[in-house]
Backbone as a ProteinNet text record, in pm:
[ID]
protein_1_A
[PRIMARY]
MKVGDKIKFDFAGKQKEGVVHKAFENTVYLKVDFEKDKGKIVKRKMAELGQKASKDKKEKKKK
[TERTIARY]
3708.5	3760	3906.5	3938.8	4079.7	4149.8	4271.6	4356.2	4308.2	4286.3	4242.6	4099.7	4022.2	3874.8	3857.2	3753.1	3720.2	3610.1	3621.6	3515.1	3495.1	3386.7	3347.5	3348.5	3401.8	3397.8	3394.3	3367.6	3339.9	3470.4	3490.7	3609.7	3580.8	3593.5	3561.7	3424.3	3324.1	3185	3146.1	3236	3202.6	3231.4	3172.7	3208.2	3333.4	3422.3	3547.4	3552.7	3610.1	3627.6	3782.8	3819	3957	3970.3	4087.5	4126.1	4202	4169.5	4227.2	4379.5	4469.8	4618.4	4669.4	4623.6	4658.5	4531.8	4510.3	4400.2	4442	4418.7	4438.9	4321	4326.5	4198	4112.3	4176.3	4103.4	4124.9	4226.8	4264.8	4271.6	4241.1	4262	4329.7	4424.6	4489	4427	4383.2	4328.2	4409.8	4420.1	4496.8	4388.4	4398.8	4284.7	4351.5	4294.8	4326.1	4270.4	4343	4286.8	4328.3	4256.5	4286.7	4438.5	4512	4636.6	4738	4692.2	4784.8	4730.6	4774.7	4739.4	4809.7	4732.5	4782.6	4811.7	4751.3	4773.5	4710.3	4778.5	4736	4668.4	4538.3	4459.3	4424.1	4441.3	4427.2	4286.5	4204.7	4076.4	4055.2	3975.7	3941.4	3825.9	3826	3716.9	3580.9	3565.9	3439.5	3388.3	3462.1	3427.1	3371	3425.4	3379.3	3259.4	3233.4	3119.7	3156.1	3268.8	3322.2	3380.2	3394.4	3468.2	3591.6	3688	3812.7	3770.5	3852.9	3826.3	3850.9	3778.6	3789.3	3939.4	3993.7	4132.6	4227.7	4225.5	4312.4	4281.8	4152.2	4113.3	4153.4	4141.6	4180.5	4333.5	4406.7	4563.6	4597.3	4527.9	4556	4529.7	4426	4377.3	4491.8	4563	4660.9	4782.8
-415	-530.9	-500.7	-548.4	-508.9	-639.4	-628.6	-737.6	-792.3	-924.1	-986.5	-1018.8	-967.4	-997	-1139.2	-1207.4	-1342.7	-1328.1	-1397.6	-1405.1	-1547.8	-1578.1	-1700.3	-1674.8	-1784.5	-1782	-1912.4	-1930.6	-2058.2	-2119.8	-2244.6	-2308.8	-2448.5	-2495.8	-2631.6	-2671.9	-2580.2	-2612.5	-2605.1	-2575.8	-2569.8	-2425.3	-2399.6	-2281.2	-2288.2	-2213.3	-2214.7	-2081.2	-2084.1	-1959.4	-1923.2	-1802.7	-1759.5	-1626	-1596.5	-1472.8	-1383.8	-1251	-1171.2	-1149.8	-1180.8	-1174.1	-1036.3	-1008	-889.9	-841.1	-710	-666.5	-537.3	-554.6	-455.7	-408.1	-313.6	-251.8	-367.6	-438.9	-545.4	-689.2	-716.2	-847.4	-855.6	-978.2	-1011.2	-1146.7	-1153.2	-1275.1	-1324.1	-1454.5	-1509.8	-1626	-1630.9	-1742.3	-1845.5	-1961.3	-2064.4	-2196	-2254.7	-2379.7	-2501.5	-2577.6	-2694.3	-2818.8	-2933.2	-3051	-3082.9	-3081.4	-3131.8	-3015.9	-2888.5	-2770.4	-2646.4	-2652.8	-2536.3	-2402.3	-2292.9	-2162.5	-2134.6	-2198.7	-2177.4	-2033.3	-1968.2	-1844	-1867.1	-1813.6	-1824.9	-1680.9	-1654.6	-1531.6	-1524.1	-1421	-1409.8	-1261.2	-1236.2	-1106.5	-1058	-929.3	-870.6	-882.4	-883.6	-905.1	-1046.5	-1142.3	-1281.1	-1287.5	-1216.2	-1223.1	-1122.7	-1036.3	-945.4	-840.2	-802.5	-707.6	-589.7	-474.9	-362.8	-338.5	-280	-249.8	-150	-149.8	-46.2	80.4	186.4	327.5	375.9	321.7	362.8	354.8	241.6	209	305.7	345.2	427.3	572.2	612.7	747.1	763	665.4	681.7	684.3	620	621	754.2	824.3	952.1	1061.6	1046.4	1151.8	1154.1
546.7	573.8	635.2	750.6	794.7	837.5	856.7	899	1026.4	1033.2	1160.4	1154.9	1059	1047.8	1015.3	1062	1018.9	924.9	809.7	702.5	652	592	542.8	386.4	312.9	174	118.1	-18	-79.7	-119.6	-93.4	-131.2	-169.9	-287.3	-334.2	-300.7	-318.1	-297.9	-154.3	-61.5	81.5	132	250	309	407.3	390.6	474.7	552.1	666.9	741.1	741.5	713	717.6	783.9	814	873.5	774.3	768.2	670.1	713.1	626.3	636.6	584.3	464.3	398.2	315.4	308.4	234.2	152.9	12.3	-85.8	-137.4	-229.6	-285.1	-360	-445.2	-514.4	-481.3	-387.1	-352.6	-208.8	-155.4	-13.5	0.4	98.4	128.2	263	264.6	382.7	433	569.9	630.7	674	617.5	633.2	691.8	787.1	836.2	772.3	693	622.6	701.2	680.4	753.2	769.6	655.7	650.8	630.6	623.2	594.3	678.1	793.7	885.6	849.6	849.4	815.5	664.6	576.5	434.3	402.4	307.8	259.6	130.1	122.5	-1.1	-55.9	-177.4	-242.6	-310.8	-285.3	-345.3	-383.2	-491.7	-533.7	-441.1	-412.1	-328.1	-384.8	-520.5	-581.2	-551.9	-538.4	-510.5	-371.7	-288.3	-141	-113	-209.1	-193	-88.3	-67	31.4	-33.3	35.7	-14	78.9	26.7	110.3	215.4	318.3	431.1	390	453.2	410.2	440.6	539.1	571.6	451.9	385.5	264.7	164.3	133.2	18.5	45.1	171.9	212.9	203.5	230.6	222.3	72.1	-13.3	-163.4	-223.5	-173	-232.1	-195.5	-94	-53.9	-138
[MASK]
+++++++++++++++++++++++++++++++++++++++++++++++++++++++++++++++

């Protein structure tokens, strides 16, 4: 998962689409457009999204 990737996730019982704003090893910040709040940042755990962090991030942490 990299910055700029579009992913779908559950929000309030519905599927929402967001763009990855920041991605860390266990947490991801998504920029989501809601009806009355455009560009809101939503924080989710990687485990909730069923994704793994990109290999680039993991390789940098090993060094």
